[in-house]
N, C-alpha and C positions, 0 to 999 in steps of 0.2 A: 428544572433539571440542569445540572452543570454541563459545561462543554465536555468535561472528562467522561461523564456518564454516557454521552452520545458518541464517544469514540468507537472505532471499529472493534477493538478488543472487547469492550463492554457489550456491544451489540451482538458479537459472535458468542460470547459467554452467556448472555441472556437468552439468545435463541436456543443454545444447546441445553440449558437447564430446563427450558420450557418444552423442548422436544427431545427428551433424553433417549428414548428408544430409537428415534430416527437417526440421531447423531451417532450413537454407539453401533447399532446394527448396520447403518449405512457405511460407516468406516470399515467395519469388518468385511462386509460384502465387497466393498471397493478393493480392499487389500487382497482378498482371496481371488477376485476376478482378474485383476491385473497380473497377479502372480501366476495364475493358471494359464492365461492367454500368453503371457510373456514366455513361460516355460514351453508351451506348445509351439510358439513361433521360433524358438531357439535364438541364439545371438551370433553376431558376426564379429570375428576378430580382425584386427588390422592386418593388411598385407605388408610385405617388407617395404614396398614403395610408400605406402601410406604412413608407415611408422618412421620414415626417414625424411630427409630434406637434402637439397643441394644435388650435386652430381651423383652421389651414391644412390639417392632415391630415383633419379632419372635413369640410371643404369638398371635398377630393379624394375622400373616401369617398362623399359624396352623388353625385358624378359617376360613380364606378365602380359603385355600386349601381344607378344608372339605366342602366347600359350605355353611358355617354357618356365619351368621352375628350377631354381638352383638346386641340384640334387643334394641330399644329405650326405656330405662327404665324411668318411671315416679314415683313420690311419692307425696302424699298429706298428710299434717299434719293438724289435727283438734285440736284446743285448746279450752277447755271449761273453764267456770269460777269456776268450782269445780271438784274434782277428779271424773273421769268416767262420767262426764257430756256430753261427746262426743258420747256416744254409739248409741243413736238414730240417730244422724247425720251420723255416720259411716255406719250404715245399709242403710240409705237413699242414701248416696254417692255411696256405692257399687252397689246398684240397678240401679242408674242413669248411672254409668260407664258401666255396662253390656248392658244397652239399647243403648248406642252409637254405639256398634258394632266395636269400634276401640280399646277398652281396653281388654287385655287378661292376663291370669295368675294373677288375682287380689288376693292379699294375705290378710289374716285376719289382723285386726289392731294389731299393736305392741304398748303396753302401755309404756309410759315414766316412769321414776323413781318417779316423782311427782304425776303421775296419771292424770294430767290435759291434757296431750297431747296423741294423738294416731297417728301412722304413717301407712298409707295404701300404699303399693307398688304394681305396676302393670307394664305391658309392652304394648307398642303400637303394634298393629297387622301389619304385612306386612313389607315392605322394610324400614329399619331404616333411609335410606337416604332421604326418602320422608315423614317421620313421621311428620316433622314440618308443612307440607302442609295439614296434615289430623288431626291435634290436636285440631282444633277449637271446635268441638262438645264436646270433653273432657273438655276443658277449660270452656265452657258454663255450663256443668254439675256440675263442681266444684263451679262456681259462684252461680248457682241456689240453691245448697245445703246450701251454706253460708247464702243466703237470706232467706231460709226457716226455719232456726234454730236460734232463738235469743240467744245471748250469746256465739255463736260459731264463732271463727275466723279460716279461712282456708288459708293455704299456699301451693302452688304447685310449684314443681321444677322437672326438668328432661331433658333428651336429646331432646325430641320433643319440649317442651316449649322453651328451650334455642335456639334450631335451628330455631323455628318460629320467635322468637324475633330477632335473629341474622340476618336471611334472610331479615326481614323487615327493620332492621337498615341499613344493607349493601346496600340494593337496594335504599333506600331513601337518605342515606348519600352520596353514590358515584354519584348518579344522581345530587344531590345538588352540589357536588364538581366539577363535569364536567361542569355543567351549570354556575358555578361561576368562575372557573379558566379561561375559554376561554374569557368571557367579560373583566375580569381583565387584562389579557395579552393584549387584544386589546386596552383597555383604556390607559395602560402604553405606548404602541407603538404609540398611537396617540400623547401623550406628547413628545415622543422621536422624531418623524418625522413630526408632525404637519400636516399630510395629511392622509385622510382615506384610499386611495389605498395603500400607503406605509405601513400603519399599518396593513391592512388586509392581505397583501401578506405573511408575516412570519407566521401568525396564520393559514392561509389556508394550507400552506405547512406542518406545524407541525401537524395539524388535519388529513390531508390526510396520512401522515406518520404513525400516530397512527391507523387510520382505516385499512390501509394495513397490519400493524403488527397484528391487531386483527385477520385477516384472516389467516396470516401465523402461528400465535400461535395455532389457532384451528387445523390446519393441523399437526403441530409438536406435539401437545398434545397426538396424538394417538401413538406416540413412546415414548414421555416423558410427562407423566401426570403432570398437573399444580395444584398448590395450589389455594385456593379460591381467595386470594387477589393479585395473580400474575398479572392479567390484569390491576387492579387498579394501581399497582406499575409501570407497563409499561406505562400507560397513564401519570402518574405523571412525570416520567423521560422523556418520549417522547415529551410532550408538552413543558417542560422547555428547553430541549436540542434543539428541532426543532426550536423553536422561537429564541433561542440564536444564533444558527448557521446562520440563515437567517439574523438576526439583524446585526451580525458582517460583513457579506458579503455586505448587502445592505448599511450599514452605510459607509463602505469604498468606495463603488461606488459613493455615494452621496458626500462624502468628495472630491473625485477626480474631480467630475463634478463642485463642488463649487470652486475648485482651478483652473478651466479653462481648464481642459482636455476635449477632444472631447469624445463622447459617447463610441466609440470603444476602445479608450485607457483607459478610466476610467474602463470599464468592464475588460480589460486585467490586469490592475494593481490590481483590486479587486480580480481577480482570483489568481494572482501570490502571493498576500500577505494574505488577509483574507481567500481566498479559500484554500490556502495552510495550513493556521493555522487551518481551519475547518477539513481538512483531517488528520492533525497530531493529533489534539484533539480527533477526532472521533476514529482513530485507537488506541490512548492511552486509551480512555474510554472502547472500546471493549476488548482490551487486559486486562485491569484491571478487567472488569467484568468476563472475562474467568477464573480469579482466583477462582471464586466460584465453578468451576468444581472440584477443589481440595477438596471441602468439602465432607464429607461422608453422607450428607443429601440431598435427592432428591429435597427438597424444594429449596435449593440454585441453583441446576442445572436448575430448572425452571426459577428462577429469572435471572440467567445468560443468558439463551436463550432469554427471553423476552426483557431484556435491550439491549443485543447485537443487536437483530433484529431491535428494534425501533431506536437505535442510527445509525445503518447502513442505515436504510430508511431515517432518518433525514439528515444524511451526504450526501447521494446520491442526495436527493432532493435539498439540498442547493447548490451543485456544478454543477448541471445539469439543473434542472427545473428553479431554481431561475435566473441564467443568461439568460436563454431563455425568461423568463417572462420580465426581465429588458430590454432586447434587443427589445422585441415586444412593451412594453409599452413606452419606451423612457421617455420623460419628462412628459408623462401622469401619471407617478408614483406619481407625486405631486398633482394629481386630488383630489378634496374634501378637500381643505385646510381649516384648522381651524384657523381663523384669529389670535387669541392671542397665538397660539401654533406654529406658523410658522415663527417666526422672525429669519431669518438666518443671520449669521454674514457676513459682506461684505469683511472681510479679507481673506476669502477662506475656510480654514478647520474648521470643527466643533470642538469646545472644550467643556469641561465640565463646563465652567464658571469660575468665579473668585475664588471659593472655592479651587479647586484643585491646581490652579496656586499659590495661597497664601500659601497653605499647603506645596507645594514642596520647597519653599524657606527655611523655618526653617529645614525641614527634610534633605535637601541636605547640609545645612550649619552646622548642628550638627547631623550627621548621627549616631554617637555612642550613644548619649543621646536617640534619638528616637528608635533605635534598642533595647536598654535595656528596655525602658519604655514599648514599644509595646510587646516585648517578655515577660516581667513580667506580663502584663495584660492577655496575652494569657495563660500563665502558671496558673494564678489565676483562669481563667475560666475553665481550665482543671482539677484543683485540686480536685473537688468533685468526679471525675471519679475514684479516687483511692479506694473509698469505694463502687463502683458499685456492686449491687446485681442483678443477672438475674434469671428469672424463666419463665416457660410457664404460662402466666397469665390465670387463670381460668375465667369462664364466670362472676363470681361475681365481679372480678376486671375489666374485660373488659367493663362491662355495667355501672359501677359506683354504689356507695353505696345507692343511692336513687331509683334506678331502682327496680320495683316490684319483678323481678326475683332474684335480689341480696338480697333483704330483705327476700324473701322466703328461699333462700339458707342459710342465716345466722341464721334464726329462726329454720330451720330444723336441722342444724348442732349443734346449741346450745342444743336442746332437745334430739337429737339422733346423737351423735358424729360418724362421718365417713359415715353416711347414704348416703348423696348426692354424695360422691366421694369415693366409695369403691375400694379396690384393687381387681384385677381380676387374678385368677390363672387359666392358660390354660394348659392342658396336653394332650398328645397323648399316648394311650396305647392299646395293644391288649387284655388286661385282665380287661377291664372296667366292664364286667358282672361277674367277678369272686368274690368269697367270700373274697379272699385276698385283692382285691382292695376296697371292701366295708368296710372291717375292717380298712384299712388305712385311709379312709375318716372319719370313726368314731373316730379314734385316733386323726386325724387332728383337728376335731371339739373340742375334749376334750382339746387338747393342746392350742388351740386358747382361749378357755374360761378360762383356768388356768393361762394364761400369763397376763391377765388383760389389754392387749393392743389393744383389738379388740372389735367390737360391738357384740351384741348378735345374730343378724339375719345373719346366714351364708347360702347362697343360693347355692345349688349344682344342676347343670344342666348337666346330662350325656346323650351323644348321642352314644348309644351302637353300632349301625350299622356303625357308622363312626369312632369309636374308639377315640372319643374326649370328654373331660369333661371340663366344665367351672364352676369355683367356685368364687362367689362374697364374699369378706371378708371386712366388714366395719372396717376402721382404727380409732383408738382413736384420739382425737383432732379434728381440723377443716378441716382436709384433706390436709393441707399445712404446719402446724406448726411443731415444733421440736418433739412433741408427736407423730404426724402422721409419721414423718420421722423415728423415732425409731421403730415404729410398722412395717413399711415397711422393715427396715433392719432385724428385727426379722423374718419376713416372708421369705425374700429372702435368708438370710444367714443361717437360722437355721431350721425353721419348714418345709418349702417346700422341701429342699434337703434331710432332715433327714427322713421325714415321707412319702412324695409323690414321692420322687426321686426313691426309690427301686421298685415302682410299675408302673413307667412311662418310656416310651421310650424318651419322651421329655416333660419338664415341665418348664414353665416360668411365671413370675409375671408381669402383666400389670396393667393398670388403669391410672387415671389422674396424680397422684403423681409420679408413676413409669415412665410414659412416659416423664414427665417434667424432671425428674432426668437424664434419658438416653439421652434426647435431649441436656441438658446442658453439660453433660459429653462429648458428641460428639463435641459440639461447642468449648469447651476448647481445644480439640485436634486439631480442624480445624484451629483456628484463626492464629496460628503461621505460618504454611506453606502458608496460603492464603496471609497473610501480607508480608511475604518474597517474594512471587511471584510478587505481584503487585508493591512492592517497587523496585524489580529488573527490572521489565518491565518499570516502570516510569524512572528509572535511565538510562537504556540503550537508551530509546527513546529520552530523553532530551540530552543525550550525542551525539547521532546521529544528532539530530535536530540542536543543537547549537554549537557542537564541543567545549564544555567547561565542564571541570570536576567540577569546583566550582558551576556552574549553575545547573548541574545535582544533586549535593549533596544538594544544597539549595532547590531545588524543593521538594525533599523528606522531608526535615525538615519542610518546610512551610506547606506541606500537613498534616504532623503529628500534627502540632499545630492546624490546622483547625479541624481535626478529634477529637483532645483532647478537643477543645472548645465545639464541639457537644456532646461528651460523658459527659463532666462536666455539661453542661446545662440540659441534659436529667436527669442525676442523681440528680441534685439539685432540679429540679421542680417535677419530677415524683416519686422519691424515698424519698427525704427528705421533699418535699412539700414547698420549698422556692419559694415564689412568685406565687404559684399555684392559690391562691385565686384571685390575681390580674388578672391572665390570664383566670379566669373562669374555671379552670381545677381541677381535683381531683387526688391527688397522689395515686399511686397503691402500693407504698412501695417497688417496684422492677421494673426493666426494662425487657420488653419482651425479651425472651432469644435469638431470632434470630436477634434482632435489632443491637447489636454492630458490628457483622460481616457484616451485610448488609450496615450499615451506613459507615463503614470503606471503603468498596469497592466502594460504590456510590460516596462518597466524594473524594476519590483518583482519580476517573474518572472525575467527574464534575469540580473539581478545575482546571483541565488542560485547560478547556475552557478559563478562564481568564489568567492563567499563560502563556500559549503558545501565546495568543493574545498580552498580554502586553510585554513579553520578545522579541517576534518577532519584534514589533515596535521599541523597544530599540536597538536591534541588527541591524535592518534596518537603523536606524539613525546613529549608530556607523559605519556601512559600507559606509555611505555617507560621512564619514570623520569627524563627530562630536566627541569631547572628550567624555569619558564615562559619566561624570556627566551631560554634556549637552544632551547626548543621552538619559539618564534616564529621564531628565526633558521633553524632546521632546516626548519620548515614553509614559510616564504617561499622559502628557497633551493631546495628540491626541487620547488616548484610554479611557480616564476617562469617557467620555460621553457614549460610547458603553458599557463599563463594568458596569457603573451605571445602564443603562437601562436594560441590560441583567440580572444583579443581582437582580434588583427590580422585574423583571418578575419571576425569580426563587423563590425569597423569597415570593412573592405573591401566587404563585402556591402551594408552600409547606405550607404556612400559612393556605390556604384553608383546607388542610388535617388536620392541627392542630385543626381546629374547628369542626371536625367530632366527633361523640359520642364514637366511639371505642377507647379504651385506647392505643392500639398499633399504630393506625393511628395518634393519637395525639402525641405520642412520636416521631414517624417518622417525622411528620410535623414540630414540634418544633425543633428537633435536626438538620434537614436539613436546615430549614429556618435560624436558628441562625448561623450555620456553613457557609452558603453561604454569609450571611450578613457580618460576621467577615472576611471571606476570601476575599471578594471584596472590603472591606474598610480597616480594620486594617492591614491585611496581604499584599494585593497587592498595596495599596496606601501609606502605611507607612513602614512596616517591609521590604518588598522587595526592595524598592528604597534605604532605609537606609543601608541595608546589601550590596547591589550592589555598593553603593557609598563608603562604607568602603573598599570593595575589589578593587575598581578602575579598572585598566587595567588587574588585575589578574582575573577579571570575565571571560576573554577569554582565560585563560590558558588551554592548552592541552598538556599532557605529550608526550615526543618524541615517546614513544612506541605506542601512539594512533593516531599519525598524518597521518596514512594511511586511517583514516575515511573519507568518501566522504564529500566534501564541498557543503553545500546546501545554495543557496542564500536566502535572506530575503526581498528583495525589487524588484520592477520592473526594475528600471533603476537608477544607481548611479549618478544622476544628480540633480541639484537644481530644485525646483518646478517652474513653470512659474509664471509670475506676475498674481495677481488676476484680474479677468475681470472688465471692467469698470462698474460703477453703471448703472443698467438698462439693461445690456446685458443679453440675455437669455442664458440658459444653453444648 
């Protein structure tokens, strides 16, 4: 028996086919069990301090340790058609808010410089985390006030209304994404296989892997709390990876059956080749994802756990449950044939059709030209990324400029700079009740007013029994621009340490702008070690897998070009607005701060699907005795159909997320969809074969110092394929 037959993928596949009921029923019981247990245990979301970093996170931690939560603040601006014409409406609104029983600490109206606007600030009673679910009576009170007073326009913005809008959007959008992505994947697989059962199998395996991971994540969240969108990201990756892994395995088994192999041999070859590629790809993806643990942000730790778990589940399902199902179904896998989609070639192996074959001729005839042209195109796609600007996108940018909540934010900010997004000074002191502390607060307010960089309404909330104080300081500007950033610098570097530092044990500045800056600073620190880690992991795994130094180096370079294309596209569309109108999207002027690191890790992992699959077939052909160029032609030809199908599914799934209303989901969807499309076409079908053709036999070079590395086979048997079956013979 060959070394390949003794490989892990073959052993797992062999066990599964011999114990079909155990493999299938065991998988289903495990998925149901973890889903039920996870659902019963519930999940824990990150707190504000856990989701942040730096001084802003330390400020939130002081409040959490003291058992204090930052209340859900709301503000309503009334605009009249003449100065002070809002006064009657303001009295009416205050009375209506009091009657809701949800609004507390309602402040007297603050008059704008023009006198036409008034701002009423208040807080939502109770837990700020549930304020969005209780804000409806307040929203109704605001609407009724506007209806009752002719000539008065009312705008409301705050934590509760934003949370209400966000929860509604996330619930509807992600439900829409999940309901759209699964039928899309099924439809594409119908085209690939031409049979309903063959199309359903990969989708069912991917969905069960995601369901099982839902349960596992709920259990893990009690030790490692999760971000709101972590589960959605997990589903996105899990569906794409799960379907792809099953597609690769199933397509190879179908190819071998079409070539005349008996059922047992076809499954064994599929396990030894595609099954092995799935294991290598899965391990590579999981190790790449583990690079996120090097980040100082808990957000990425959650992403890492979620993606590692769903890839592990997808990988295990593909190399155990899938062969068991194939063994049980036999030729019934082709049940439910779609007549126009099931025209199989009589020559044996599936190919991608004439396009790929025709493309390979010029690519391999003039590899230098195609390498230069494709490389130049990828660099051109990557070029906009040189000017990428990142920030934590506020609610106004997340929702889009036409959303009512965004309009309200902009109108309030225009009339009352800094109001909707104030800085928050949090301090701990044993002397909060002392005259010295009160004098420092008075001096602090005077300095704020004298500087001209802050709003007029400074709200001080002292909790004497807990020794904690919270001070809201409106920043000049719109809360994000250069004016607001200078005000924050003045607060952090000058006023707070000089005036409040001497009377505080701990004092930090938080708020939306401060949190965004701290988050960005941490990401800039994180990205280098994370990149070095995943690059090193990819290099080592490719070196071990193919015993080739050039292929390991080329793998890194090709991945970087795919990532660069994603960065460039996101920057061009969402920062500069190039082509945004054609896509029906609105540029935010910046990229969500967590996106570059996330996309880097995800793409480095996912691109290994195609790379390992394609290069394995090239190596397999080379080990059968073909010259390198012939092996390249054979490897690309025989994998093009699977890669095209898998890439189409990934692009479709990611594109669904690009159609959601949240700006960060749009950015992620567009970036990943473009990168996968470029990776599966321009990179794997043009640049990879042209570079390998230029290298020739040097593709398989391994320095003498590394020849101790184990030799891993890439095919089932180094023999020629049997003659294709006679026309009309069954499989």
